[in-house]
N, CA, C and O of each residue as an XYZ file, in Angstrom:
732
protein
N       9.736      2.580     17.753
C       8.410      2.466     17.166
C       8.714      0.648     18.520
O       9.684      0.069     19.011
N       6.676      0.437     18.538
C       7.067     -1.194     19.379
C       7.649     -2.266     18.791
O       8.026     -2.622     17.675
N       7.606     -2.610     19.754
C       8.635     -4.160     19.310
C       7.100     -4.833     18.444
O       7.548     -5.278     17.388
N       5.914     -5.018     18.459
C       5.557     -5.534     17.787
C       5.718     -4.814     16.112
O       6.428     -5.419     15.309
N       5.109     -3.688     15.739
C       5.556     -3.315     15.604
C       6.374     -2.993     13.971
O       6.113     -2.965     12.769
N       7.619     -2.769     15.029
C       9.281     -3.507     14.128
C       9.138     -5.311     13.124
O       9.440     -5.704     11.997
N       8.404     -6.021     14.578
C       8.329     -7.256     13.773
C       7.762     -7.077     13.250
O       7.931     -8.074     12.548
N       6.873     -6.491     12.707
C       5.655     -6.394     11.090
C       5.958     -6.010     10.209
O       5.369     -6.302      9.168
N       6.784     -5.362     10.230
C       7.356     -4.505      8.989
C       8.676     -5.418      8.948
O       8.828     -5.669      7.752
N       9.601     -5.973      9.602
C      10.459     -6.366      9.335
C      10.182     -7.703      7.854
O      10.515     -7.881      6.682
N       9.029     -8.613      9.390
C       7.956    -10.092      8.936
C       8.026     -9.196      6.604
O       8.548     -9.544      5.545
N       7.470     -8.469      6.909
C       6.375     -7.555      5.684
C       7.457     -7.386      4.754
O       7.069     -7.860      3.686
N       9.026     -6.789      4.603
C      10.423     -6.908      3.748
C      10.685     -8.476      3.455
O      10.446     -9.007      2.371
N      11.243     -9.171      4.652
C      10.864    -10.570      4.670
C      10.007    -11.025      3.770
O      10.834    -11.277      2.893
N       9.091    -11.296      3.352
C       7.757    -12.167      2.834
C       8.836    -11.138      0.903
O       9.494    -11.663      0.006
N       8.441     -9.632      1.152
C       7.927     -9.433     -0.018
C       9.567     -9.640     -0.381
O       9.609     -9.237     -1.544
N      10.707     -9.981     -0.077
C      11.812     -9.964     -0.497
C      11.957    -11.374     -1.413
O      12.442    -11.571     -2.527
N      11.110    -12.542     -0.120
C      11.693    -14.057     -1.000
C      10.214    -13.715     -1.776
O      10.515    -13.374     -2.920
N       8.885    -13.675     -1.622
C       8.381    -13.421     -2.744
C       8.597    -13.318     -4.142
O       8.393    -14.105     -5.066
N       9.018    -12.264     -4.093
C       9.842    -11.665     -5.473
C      10.727    -12.771     -5.514
O      10.524    -13.260     -6.626
N      11.451    -13.335     -5.034
C      12.424    -14.279     -5.673
C      12.322    -15.117     -5.620
O      13.307    -15.820     -5.848
N      11.020    -15.754     -5.270
C      10.083    -17.028     -5.639
C       9.949    -16.736     -7.722
O       9.999    -17.707     -8.477
N       9.853    -15.862     -8.044
C       9.500    -15.532     -9.591
C      11.163    -16.327     -9.690
O      11.218    -17.299    -10.442
N      12.010    -16.062     -9.211
C      13.238    -17.172     -9.984
C      13.149    -19.245    -10.082
O      13.486    -20.116    -10.884
N      12.584    -19.180     -8.924
C      12.430    -20.886     -8.943
C      11.539    -21.462     -9.530
O      11.542    -22.683     -9.683
N      10.024    -20.183    -10.244
C       9.239    -20.558    -11.822
C       9.399    -20.844    -12.374
O       8.453    -21.407    -12.923
N      10.981    -20.939    -13.215
C      12.172    -20.928    -13.760
C      12.617    -22.596    -14.131
O      12.754    -23.284    -15.143
N      12.707    -22.711    -13.075
C      12.916    -24.444    -12.772
C      12.856    -25.622    -13.876
O      12.506    -25.088    -14.929
N      13.016    -26.742    -14.028
C      12.755    -27.356    -14.846
C      12.467    -28.814    -15.350
O      11.351    -29.118    -14.927
N      12.888    -29.611    -15.915
C      13.159    -31.904    -15.561
C      14.173    -31.982    -15.285
O      14.878    -31.063    -14.869
N      14.508    -33.209    -15.470
C      15.699    -33.922    -15.380
C      16.600    -33.220    -16.659
O      16.162    -32.430    -17.495
N      17.965    -33.744    -16.551
C      18.911    -33.556    -16.681
C      19.000    -32.064    -16.659
O      18.508    -31.302    -15.826
N      19.790    -31.745    -17.833
C      19.976    -29.727    -18.247
C      18.509    -29.297    -18.014
O      17.634    -29.924    -18.610
N      18.123    -28.140    -17.085
C      16.515    -27.769    -17.252
C      15.799    -27.156    -18.524
O      16.681    -26.671    -19.233
N      14.855    -27.027    -18.956
C      14.581    -27.031    -19.995
C      14.042    -25.244    -19.939
O      13.594    -24.807    -18.879
N      14.160    -24.271    -21.272
C      14.141    -22.886    -21.157
C      12.359    -23.094    -21.260
O      11.664    -23.997    -21.726
N      12.097    -22.022    -20.704
C      10.529    -21.293    -20.693
C      10.149    -21.382    -22.283
O      11.257    -21.496    -22.808
N       9.646    -21.386    -22.821
C       9.002    -20.786    -24.440
C       8.420    -19.859    -24.185
O       7.494    -19.648    -23.402
N       9.075    -19.125    -25.002
C       9.209    -17.663    -25.541
C       7.833    -17.175    -25.464
O       6.973    -17.986    -25.807
N       7.379    -15.808    -25.018
C       5.949    -15.374    -25.137
C       5.478    -15.035    -24.246
O       6.103    -15.147    -23.191
N       3.768    -14.292    -24.249
C       3.304    -13.594    -23.711
C       3.274    -14.979    -22.252
O       3.139    -16.160    -22.575
N       3.426    -14.548    -20.645
C       3.347    -15.133    -19.313
C       2.435    -14.345    -18.795
O       2.467    -13.137    -18.563
N       1.349    -15.396    -18.582
C       1.053    -14.140    -17.391
C       0.506    -14.943    -15.994
O      -0.153    -15.950    -16.248
N       0.633    -14.729    -15.007
C       1.296    -14.966    -13.375
C       0.170    -14.504    -12.724
O      -0.627    -13.642    -13.094
N       0.194    -15.467    -11.260
C      -1.060    -15.466    -10.849
C       0.006    -15.558     -8.903
O       0.354    -16.706     -8.628
N       0.298    -14.738     -8.097
C      -0.057    -15.110     -6.614
C      -0.908    -14.735     -5.714
O      -1.431    -13.841     -5.048
N      -0.783    -16.089     -6.065
C      -2.229    -16.196     -4.227
C      -1.332    -16.143     -2.829
O      -0.297    -16.808     -2.780
N      -1.782    -15.278     -1.610
C      -0.991    -15.335     -0.407
C      -1.883    -16.093      0.432
O      -2.506    -15.396      1.233
N      -2.197    -17.769      0.478
C      -2.202    -18.462      1.864
C      -3.041    -18.262      2.664
O      -4.252    -18.452      2.781
N      -1.780    -17.603      3.534
C      -1.604    -18.054      4.993
C      -0.775    -17.011      5.023
O      -0.045    -16.771      4.061
N      -0.786    -15.989      6.521
C       0.291    -14.706      6.929
C       0.055    -14.668      8.486
O      -0.815    -14.071      9.119
N       1.606    -15.892      9.141
C       0.999    -16.182     10.448
C       2.452    -13.879     10.912
O       3.175    -13.133     10.253
N       2.008    -13.965     12.148
C       2.931    -13.451     12.762
C       2.478    -12.026     13.227
O       1.265    -11.905     13.397
N       3.305    -10.867     13.473
C       3.141     -9.490     13.669
C       2.373     -8.803     13.061
O       2.969     -8.531     12.020
N       1.148     -8.213     13.038
C       0.308     -7.120     12.072
C       0.195     -8.167     10.549
O       0.660     -7.822      9.463
N      -0.611     -9.623     10.842
C      -0.087    -10.536      9.618
C      -1.263    -10.353      8.916
O      -1.502    -11.016      7.906
N      -2.496     -8.998      9.622
C      -3.707     -8.398      8.584
C      -2.948     -7.743      7.320
O      -2.879     -8.004      6.119
N      -2.328     -6.609      8.319
C      -1.346     -5.196      7.324
C      -0.829     -5.784      6.356
O      -1.019     -5.397      5.203
N       0.304     -7.365      6.809
C       1.090     -7.986      5.699
C       0.044     -9.033      5.112
O       0.606    -10.010      4.617
N      -0.574     -9.045      5.085
C      -1.883    -10.022      3.651
C      -1.856     -9.136      2.844
O      -1.331     -9.202      1.732
N      -2.755     -7.656      3.600
C      -3.398     -6.933      2.527
C      -2.512     -6.249      2.146
O      -2.657     -5.712      1.048
N      -0.948     -5.955      3.108
C       0.233     -5.202      1.381
C       0.440     -6.271      0.604
O       0.142     -6.067     -0.573
N       0.805     -7.228      0.824
C       1.254     -8.375      0.282
C      -0.463     -8.661     -1.565
O      -0.451     -8.756     -2.792
N      -1.235     -8.657     -0.719
C      -2.317     -8.802     -1.710
C      -3.043     -7.704     -2.494
O      -3.989     -7.803     -3.276
N      -2.112     -6.253     -1.936
C      -2.218     -5.588     -3.308
C      -0.835     -5.518     -4.274
O      -1.043     -5.121     -5.421
N       0.449     -5.839     -3.950
C       1.322     -6.295     -4.610
C       1.039     -6.797     -4.676
O       0.899     -6.979     -3.467
N       0.444     -7.872     -5.226
C       0.458     -9.560     -6.199
C      -0.406     -8.583     -6.695
O       0.096     -8.248     -7.767
N      -1.667     -7.788     -6.469
C      -3.040     -8.181     -7.137
C      -3.023     -7.111     -9.043
O      -3.886     -7.070     -9.919
N      -1.217     -6.238     -8.932
C      -0.611     -5.570     -9.803
C      -0.372     -6.299    -10.368
O      -0.834     -6.403    -11.505
N       0.654     -7.349     -9.729
C       1.325     -8.431    -10.169
C       0.373     -9.148    -11.390
O       0.642     -9.141    -12.591
N      -0.819     -9.771    -10.740
C      -1.103    -10.911    -11.253
C      -2.292     -9.733    -11.920
O      -3.241    -10.461    -12.209
N      -2.613     -8.549    -12.226
C      -2.790     -8.281    -14.140
C      -1.707     -7.474    -15.104
O      -1.925     -6.605    -15.947
N      -0.130     -8.237    -14.561
C       1.058     -7.270    -15.580
C       0.375     -9.041    -16.075
O      -0.293     -9.988    -15.658
N       1.509     -8.303    -17.778
C       1.761     -9.694    -18.582
C       3.640     -9.607    -18.828
O       4.317     -8.595    -19.009
N       3.983    -10.701    -18.768
C       5.267     -9.671    -19.193
C       5.668    -10.906    -20.668
O       4.981    -11.913    -20.844
N       6.865    -10.544    -21.567
C       6.960    -11.691    -22.759
C       8.259    -11.832    -22.798
O       9.078    -11.112    -23.369
N       8.508    -13.218    -21.890
C       9.545    -13.526    -22.142
C      10.311    -13.704    -23.711
O      10.111    -14.615    -24.515
N      11.178    -12.607    -23.846
C      12.100    -13.084    -24.924
C      13.045    -14.489    -25.431
O      13.423    -15.327    -24.612
N      13.344    -14.578    -26.910
C      14.496    -15.310    -27.135
C      15.421    -15.991    -26.589
O      15.851    -17.126    -26.385
N      15.662    -14.300    -26.330
C      17.182    -14.108    -25.856
C      17.284    -14.973    -24.028
O      18.017    -15.856    -23.583
N      15.915    -13.983    -23.293
C      15.595    -13.965    -22.370
C      15.905    -15.341    -21.904
O      16.635    -15.722    -20.989
N      15.446    -15.749    -22.435
C      13.941    -17.988    -22.186
C      15.773    -18.245    -22.331
O      15.881    -19.239    -21.612
N      17.361    -17.901    -22.878
C      17.797    -18.476    -23.541
C      19.390    -18.482    -22.361
O      20.246    -19.336    -22.130
N      19.190    -17.266    -21.933
C      19.451    -16.668    -20.888
C      19.826    -17.164    -19.319
O      20.826    -17.114    -18.603
N      18.209    -17.761    -19.175
C      17.972    -17.640    -17.806
C      19.134    -19.353    -17.664
O      19.402    -20.238    -18.477
N      19.514    -19.110    -16.238
C      19.992    -20.284    -15.664
C      19.104    -20.012    -14.129
O      19.176    -19.031    -13.388
N      18.211    -21.347    -13.970
C      17.286    -21.479    -12.598
C      18.000    -21.653    -11.528
O      17.792    -21.102    -10.447
N      18.985    -22.525    -11.813
C      20.465    -23.300    -10.377
C      20.892    -21.891     -9.864
O      20.643    -21.366     -8.779
N      21.835    -21.259    -11.283
C      21.959    -19.780    -10.513
C      21.311    -19.060     -9.853
O      21.839    -18.511     -8.886
N      19.530    -18.765    -10.271
C      18.558    -17.714     -9.387
C      18.543    -18.672     -8.559
O      18.643    -17.876     -7.625
N      18.513    -19.519     -8.114
C      17.954    -20.484     -6.652
C      19.473    -19.830     -5.499
O      19.416    -19.467     -4.324
N      20.378    -19.879     -6.195
C      21.425    -19.349     -4.899
C      21.259    -17.882     -5.110
O      21.484    -17.157     -4.141
N      20.983    -17.473     -5.972
C      21.174    -15.436     -4.966
C      19.571    -15.368     -4.625
O      19.051    -14.381     -5.146
N      18.924    -15.953     -4.085
C      17.967    -15.785     -3.719
C      18.077    -14.825     -2.280
O      17.492    -13.767     -2.046
N      18.721    -15.335     -1.698
C      19.535    -14.422     -0.190
C      19.088    -12.411     -0.649
O      18.567    -11.487     -0.025
N      19.708    -12.596     -2.132
C      20.067    -11.149     -2.643
C      20.702    -10.258     -1.392
O      20.401    -10.476     -0.218
N      21.531     -9.329     -1.776
C      21.224     -7.241     -0.796
C      22.429     -8.434      0.107
O      22.118     -8.718      1.264
N      23.898     -9.140     -0.552
C      24.731     -9.834      0.839
C      24.599    -10.951      1.471
O      25.442    -11.518      2.165
N      23.186    -11.375      1.151
C      22.697    -12.278      1.946
C      23.199    -13.388      1.494
O      23.959    -13.304      0.529
N      22.933    -14.574      2.016
C      23.495    -15.777      0.993
C      21.888    -16.914      1.662
O      20.901    -16.717      2.370
N      22.610    -18.302      0.730
C      20.978    -19.514      1.020
C      21.542    -20.840      0.841
O      22.304    -21.381      0.040
N      20.916    -21.150      1.839
C      21.674    -23.102      1.772
C      20.780    -23.904      1.509
O      19.735    -23.562      2.062
N      20.661    -25.043      0.780
C      19.990    -26.015      0.920
C      19.931    -26.865      0.434
O      20.626    -27.277     -0.495
N      18.447    -27.673      1.340
C      18.915    -28.543      2.182
C      18.399    -29.911      0.964
O      18.882    -31.040      0.870
N      17.026    -29.149     -0.021
C      17.389    -30.317     -1.218
C      17.114    -28.544     -2.058
O      17.041    -27.369     -1.699
N      17.019    -29.597     -3.717
C      17.230    -28.237     -4.581
C      17.213    -29.513     -5.681
O      18.183    -30.068     -6.198
N      15.586    -29.823     -5.886
C      15.462    -31.178     -7.128
C      14.717    -30.642     -7.765
O      13.717    -30.181     -7.214
N      14.978    -30.423     -9.759
C      14.060    -30.022    -10.279
C      13.657    -31.234    -11.090
O      12.849    -31.212    -12.019
N      14.312    -32.302    -10.636
C      13.768    -33.379    -11.702
C      12.311    -33.850    -11.681
O      11.472    -33.880    -10.780
N      12.277    -34.331    -13.419
C      11.392    -35.043    -13.596
C      10.083    -33.502    -14.297
O       9.164    -33.658    -15.101
N      10.372    -32.616    -13.833
C       9.593    -31.820    -14.007
C       8.411    -31.404    -12.448
O       7.384    -30.729    -12.398
N       9.102    -32.102    -11.464
C       8.542    -31.797    -10.147
C      10.297    -30.569     -9.496
O      11.484    -30.644     -9.177
N       9.404    -29.833     -9.647
C      10.422    -28.901     -8.715
C       9.654    -29.622     -6.175
O       8.602    -29.854     -5.579
N      11.146    -29.590     -5.885
C      11.746    -29.770     -4.669
C      13.044    -28.676     -3.972
O      14.225    -28.470     -4.251
N      12.075    -28.148     -2.937
C      13.170    -26.736     -2.927
C      13.173    -27.184     -1.616
O      12.096    -27.745     -1.414
N      14.019    -27.204     -0.429
C      13.686    -26.499      1.106
C      15.619    -25.769      1.223
O      16.692    -26.126      0.735
N      15.166    -24.615      2.159
C      16.492    -24.245      1.949
C      16.502    -22.693      3.340
O      15.622    -22.143      4.003
N      17.633    -22.567      3.234
C      17.200    -21.452      4.398
C      18.701    -20.041      3.763
O      19.781    -20.150      3.182
N      17.951    -18.971      4.276
C      18.662    -17.941      3.703
C      18.475    -16.715      4.722
O      17.488    -16.298      5.329
N      20.086    -16.221      4.657
C      20.558    -15.237      5.335
C      20.434    -13.319      5.631
O      21.449    -12.666      5.872
N      20.048    -13.140      5.608
C      19.864    -11.740      5.242
C      21.873    -11.042      5.366
O      22.826    -11.792      5.580
N      21.946    -10.000      5.224
C      23.421     -8.605      6.134
C      23.700     -9.090      7.336
O      24.703     -9.534      7.895
N      21.770     -8.773      7.809
C      21.740     -8.675      8.990
C      21.593     -9.690      9.944
O      21.287     -9.387     11.097
N      21.775    -10.876      9.607
C      21.679    -11.724     10.145
C      20.226    -12.547     10.424
O      20.268    -13.735     10.744
N      18.632    -11.664     10.247
C      17.539    -12.834      9.701
C      17.759    -13.588      8.783
O      18.582    -13.292      7.917
N      16.970    -14.908      8.763
C      16.525    -15.724      8.804
C      15.710    -16.246      7.385
O      15.093    -15.204      7.162
N      15.507    -16.710      6.833
C      14.615    -17.202      6.443
C      14.458    -18.168      5.621
O      15.014    -18.280      4.528
N      13.030    -19.540      6.541
C      13.220    -20.698      5.646
C      12.542    -20.983      4.727
O      11.358    -20.741      4.962
N      12.745    -21.446      3.642
C      12.097    -21.018      2.243
C      11.442    -23.348      2.317
O      12.060    -24.371      2.612
N      10.361    -23.141      1.981
C      10.615    -24.769      0.916
C       9.694    -23.885     -0.538
O       9.422    -22.749     -0.926
N       9.543    -25.028     -0.840
C       8.881    -24.674     -2.416
C       8.588    -26.585     -3.587
O       9.198    -27.568     -4.007
N       7.333    -25.990     -3.545
C       6.858    -27.583     -4.104
C       6.007    -27.163     -5.330
O       5.347    -26.127     -5.408
N       6.118    -28.066     -6.217
C       5.396    -28.314     -7.617
C       5.700    -28.400     -9.127
O       6.892    -28.670     -9.277
N       5.024    -28.262    -10.337
C       5.111    -28.911    -10.901
C       5.691    -27.588    -12.445
O       5.215    -26.480    -12.693
N       6.580    -28.173    -13.007
C       7.188    -26.831    -14.052
C       7.285    -27.953    -15.505
O       7.462    -29.156    -15.692
N       7.076    -26.863    -16.235
C       6.996    -27.176    -18.092
C       7.162    -26.015    -18.308
O       7.112    -24.981    -17.642
N       7.489    -26.441    -19.917
C       7.759    -25.297    -20.924
C       7.266    -24.409    -21.128
O       7.918    -23.597    -21.784
N       5.763    -23.987    -20.683
C       4.117    -23.607    -21.020
C       3.811    -23.224    -19.530
O       3.949    -22.033    -19.253
N       3.372    -24.165    -18.437
C       3.413    -24.128    -17.274
C       3.628    -24.735    -16.248
O       3.849    -25.924    -16.014
N       3.526    -23.516    -15.401
C       3.801    -24.183    -13.769
C       3.792    -23.383    -12.875
O       3.780    -22.154    -12.812
N       3.806    -24.797    -11.647
C       2.668    -24.628    -10.710
C       3.601    -24.585     -9.546
O       4.213    -25.623     -9.293
N       3.780    -23.629     -8.870
C       3.790    -23.535     -7.198
C       3.810    -23.661     -6.191
O       4.096    -22.465     -6.140
N       3.786    -24.026     -4.930
C       3.870    -23.714     -3.528
C       5.173    -23.559     -2.951
O       6.218    -24.194     -3.091
N       4.752    -22.232     -2.046
C       6.132    -21.932     -1.185
C       5.913    -21.595     -0.038
O       5.239    -20.578     -0.200
N       6.056    -21.801      1.430
C       6.355    -22.234      1.819
C       7.520    -20.577      3.028
O       8.598    -21.158      3.153
N       7.685    -19.338      3.669
C       8.211    -19.048      4.241
C       8.216    -18.355      5.296
O       7.880    -17.174      5.209
N       8.553    -18.845      6.414
C       9.134    -19.057      7.918
C      10.464    -17.550      8.564
O      11.693    -17.510      8.531
N       9.572    -16.691      9.003
C      11.506    -15.116      8.913
C      11.587    -15.820     10.279
O      11.030    -16.601     11.051
N      12.244    -15.329     10.146
C      13.225    -14.821     12.099
C      14.128    -14.247     11.980
O      14.963    -14.027     11.102
N      13.864    -13.885     13.323
C      14.691    -12.860     14.170
C      16.240    -13.071     13.716
O      16.573    -13.630     12.671
N      17.276    -12.436     14.846
C      18.669    -12.586     14.963
C      18.615    -13.257     15.773
O      18.784    -14.385     15.311
N      18.460    -13.297     16.875
C      18.132    -14.592     18.230
C      17.533    -15.764     18.056
O      17.323    -16.561     18.970
N      16.977    -16.067     15.914
C      15.837    -17.303     16.507
C      14.426    -16.937     16.643
O      13.837    -17.255     15.609
N      13.688    -16.424     17.459
C      12.915    -15.903     17.603
C      11.246    -16.004     16.209
O      10.992    -14.866     15.814
N      10.813    -16.498     15.921
C       9.794    -16.906     14.791
C       9.191    -15.763     14.666
O       8.551    -15.408     15.656
N       9.190    -14.623     13.175
C       8.755    -13.588     13.481
C       7.844    -14.233     12.596
O       6.970    -13.387     12.410
N       7.434    -15.684     11.672
C       6.028    -14.916     11.398
C       6.590    -16.801     10.174
O       7.367    -17.756     10.171
N       5.359    -16.111      9.334
C       5.262    -17.119      8.327
C       4.263    -16.765      7.686
O       3.340    -16.107      8.167
N       4.373    -17.376      5.902
C       3.927    -16.900      4.930
C       3.889    -17.687      3.974
O       4.960    -18.079      3.510
N       2.323    -18.251      3.270
C       2.182    -19.608      2.499
C       1.050    -17.912      1.506
O       0.302    -16.936      1.574
N       2.231    -19.256      0.412
C       1.752    -18.819     -1.049
C       1.815    -19.626     -2.266
O       2.770    -20.397     -2.357
N       0.669    -19.568     -3.547
C       0.812    -20.308     -4.625
C       1.209    -19.259     -6.012
O       0.981    -18.117     -6.412
N       1.648    -19.990     -6.250
C       2.436    -18.914     -7.825
C       2.020    -19.592     -9.363
O       2.727    -20.558     -9.647
N       1.131    -19.281    -10.245
C       1.411    -19.690    -11.125
C       1.271    -18.464    -12.747
O       0.835    -17.444    -13.281
N       2.190    -19.883    -12.796
C       2.535    -18.470    -14.157
C       2.381    -20.200    -15.330
O       2.880    -21.315    -15.176
N       1.617    -19.721    -16.235
C       1.253    -19.598    -17.445
C       1.643    -18.856    -19.126
O       1.157    -17.744    -19.334
N       2.271    -19.328    -19.949
C       2.347    -18.906    -21.353
C       0.725    -19.170    -21.843
O       0.025    -20.171    -21.997
N       0.518    -17.571    -22.011
C      -1.081    -16.951    -23.295
C      -0.593    -17.382    -25.199
O      -1.491    -17.752    -25.956
N       0.677    -17.273    -25.643
C       0.779    -17.117    -26.192
C       1.667    -16.104    -27.639
O       2.515    -15.618    -26.891
N       1.900    -15.723    -28.532
C       2.688    -14.613    -28.355
C       2.871    -13.224    -27.566
O       2.084    -12.617    -26.840
N       4.027    -12.968    -27.915
C       4.200    -11.078    -27.149
C       3.347    -10.684    -28.008
O       3.122    -11.018    -29.172
N       2.536     -9.348    -26.760
C       1.798     -8.604    -27.578
C       2.517     -7.678    -26.833
O       3.452     -7.903    -26.065
N       1.852     -6.308    -27.211
C       2.198     -4.830    -27.018
C       2.074     -4.129    -25.102
O       2.487     -3.305    -24.286
N       1.305     -5.097    -25.327
C       0.808     -4.828    -23.540
C       1.241     -5.593    -22.582
O       0.538     -5.841    -21.603
N       3.255     -6.379    -22.838
C       3.263     -7.053    -22.047
C       4.707     -5.934    -21.951
O       5.321     -5.315    -22.820
N       4.882     -6.055    -20.320
C       5.799     -6.266    -19.629
C       7.229     -6.134    -20.477
O       6.611     -6.114    -21.542
N       8.796     -6.015    -20.961
C       9.009     -6.682    -21.145
C      10.545     -6.233    -19.498
O      10.757     -5.129    -18.998
N      10.989     -7.084    -19.281
C      12.422     -7.003    -18.578
C      13.514     -7.429    -18.729
O      13.895     -8.533    -19.118
N      14.160     -6.360    -18.353
C      16.168     -6.660    -18.093
C      15.935     -8.239    -18.000
O      15.086     -9.099    -17.766
N      17.080     -8.059    -18.294
C      17.447     -9.447    -18.344
C      18.688    -10.165    -17.335
O      19.193    -11.287    -17.303
N      18.895     -8.849    -16.510
C      19.845     -9.063    -15.399
C      19.656    -10.003    -13.736
O      18.879     -9.766    -12.811
N      20.556    -10.937    -13.856
C      20.127    -12.061    -13.151
C      19.707    -13.365    -13.501
O      19.547    -14.311    -12.730
N      19.540    -13.339    -14.735
C      19.047    -14.156    -15.783
C      20.265    -15.336    -15.797
O      20.212    -16.269    -16.598
């Protein structure tokens, strides 16, 4: 496979992994112990603002397609799920798959999210992540930037996105009920 194609595939995988992990960030809260999200039906809007790097247009199209499906899905946050959410632990788990994350900033005080860190996967590739936004029990809005680097520290790409989650009311039969693994 040509080098620029491999970089594009790696960038896409990194962006996808971190984007999915961004869902964990949307559960963070105000000063003191983070407040729990209100149980009920939640919708989310994922918007990819910018993608740079090898195969950027293809990666953006793939992410837009994935997020289009996710944007059309509502999630039932059950009382049990809301009670077990642990946003701080979710931040630590963002590296996933044998990876690790370290944070220079990790604040959820006053309903404002301010996070900056570096995640390293099991192969040595890194992603620098920043996230900022407003958080509440019924509405959460976050901007996120992910910069992906290869094992040698060369920048592979960048992605900027926005995630907006809103509680729509009580759960319905159409809502997905995710498992509580990792909560």
